[in-house]
N, C-alpha and C positions, 0 to 999 in steps of 0.2 A: 028701235035703237038707231040713232043717227050715225052717219059715216064721218070719220075723221078726215081732215084735209088730206088729199092724195089717195084716199081709198077709192075703190071702184067696184063695179059688178062684174061677175064672170057668168057666162051662160053655161048651160049643161054641155052644149057642143064644144065650147072652149075647154071645159074640164075634161071632156072625153078625148080631145086632141092631146092634152097634156098626159093623161093616163095612157093613151096609146103609145106615145113616144117613150114614156118610162117603161111600159111593159115590153116593148120591142127590145130594149137594152137588157132588161132583166131576163127575158127569155134567152138571149144570147149567152149569158153566163150561168144560167141555172145548172147546166151539166157540171160545172166546176163544183158547185155546192153538192149536188147529188152524188158525184163521184167520191167526195170527201165524207159525206154523211148520207149514205144511201137509204137509210130507214127513216129519215125525217121529211115528212110531206109538207111542212109549214110554208116554205118559200113557194113551192108549186101551187099551193092553195091560195096564196096571196096573188100570184099572177093570174090564176083562174078568176079570182074575185075582181081584179082589175079588168080583165078581158070581158067579164059579164057586164060591167059598167060601160066599157067602151062599146060593146055591142048593143047598148040601149037599155039595159036594166037600170032601175032606179038606184041611187046611192042608198045604201043601207048600212047597218051595223056590220055586215059581212066584210066590207072593205076595211073598216076600222079594226075589227078583231083579227083578221088575217094579217094586216099590216103589223100590228103589235106582235103577233106570233112569229112572223118572219124576222122581225128585229130581235126577238128573243133567240131565235135559231142562230142569228148572226153572232150574238154574244157568246154562244156556246160552241161555235164552229171552230175547227182546228185550222189555223192558218189564215193569213190575210186574204187570200183570194176567195176562199170559201165564205169568209165573213162578209166580204164586199158583195159577193153574189147573192147571199141571203138578204143583205140590206137593200140591194137594188130591187128585189122582189117586194120587200116591205114598202119601199118608196113608190113602186108602181101601184100598189093597192091604196096607199094613202093619197095619191094624186087626185082621187075623186073629191077629196076634201081640201084642196088647195085654198088657202085663205085669200080673199081679195083685199088684202091690206098692203099698203105700200111700204113693205119692209124687205130689205135685201135678204134676210134669212129665208124668205119664202122661195127664193130662186132655187134653193136646194131641192125643193119638192118638184121642180121642173127639170133640173139638169143633173142632180146627183146620181141618178141611176146610170146615165150616160157616162159621167166621169168615173164612176165605180167600174163600169164595164171596160173603160179605157185602161184603168189601173190594173184590172185583172189581166188584160192583154199584155201589159208590160211585165207583170209577174211571170206569166206563162212564157214570155220571150226572154227570161233571164234578167229582167229589170231594164230592158231596152226601151228608152223613152220614145224611140221612133215607132215602136208598136203602138204605144198610146196615142201618138200623134196621128197615125193612120186610122185608128179607131175614132178619134175625134173628127177626122175628115168624114168618115161614114156618118157620124152623128150629125154633122152639119148638113149633109145631103138628106138625111131623114127628116130634118126640121121642116115642117110645113109653114106656110105663111100665117096660119092661125096660131100655131105654137109660138112663132117669133113675135106676133102681135101681142100675145099674152105676156111673154117674157119682157117685152119693152115697157110694159106698165109698171114693172118693179124696178127699184134701184139695182145697180149692178151687184153681182154676186160678191159677198164679202171675201176678202183675201184670207189667207190662212197659211199656216205652216205645213200642213199635211199635203201629200201628193194629190189626193183626190180633190182637195180644195183648190189647188193650183190648176189642175186639169179642168175643173168646173169653171173657174174664173177665165181660163183661156177660151173655153167653149162659149161662155157667156159673151165675152168681148167680140168674138168672131161672128156670132149670130146677130148681135146688135148692130154690127158694122157692115153686114152683108148688103151690098147694093143690089145684087141680082136676087131674083125670087128664089128663096131656099125651097128645098123639097122637090125641085124639078130637074136638078142636074143628075146625070148618070143614072 
């Protein structure tokens, strides 16, 4: 099957860098979900599947299945923070299957877990946007040159009316515009 104009290839190392980034953010907020729904192992299983891939395991159906399960857990979770935490876990597992197609919607697979974690931080801080901005700053520092290189192959994140979409767009713009080498500060 041929490639469409603007499409590209992604290496396993690049996919692992994206999955690592998403998994870090999902791990940060997993306790929020587990506090709200202590008997639901699906988001934790998705993060474990993402970590297995990051640590060198092959992409398998495990990442796909656990991602879908975590997203189902998100739909059933009580409250926005728990839903976002479960969704971040699903995003971490699905990052192994990021599509190398030049569509802005793919940026969500790279940055949505980080934006969701920032929104969870805002919620935990009583809706304070400064908490989200501080977490986006941490996300910027976590971004490796490989991750930024992958991100720059895609069109910018689509705008949106929701807070997570706006946080993702802010993070996207700052990572694309970073002159210094990301992932090396602090």
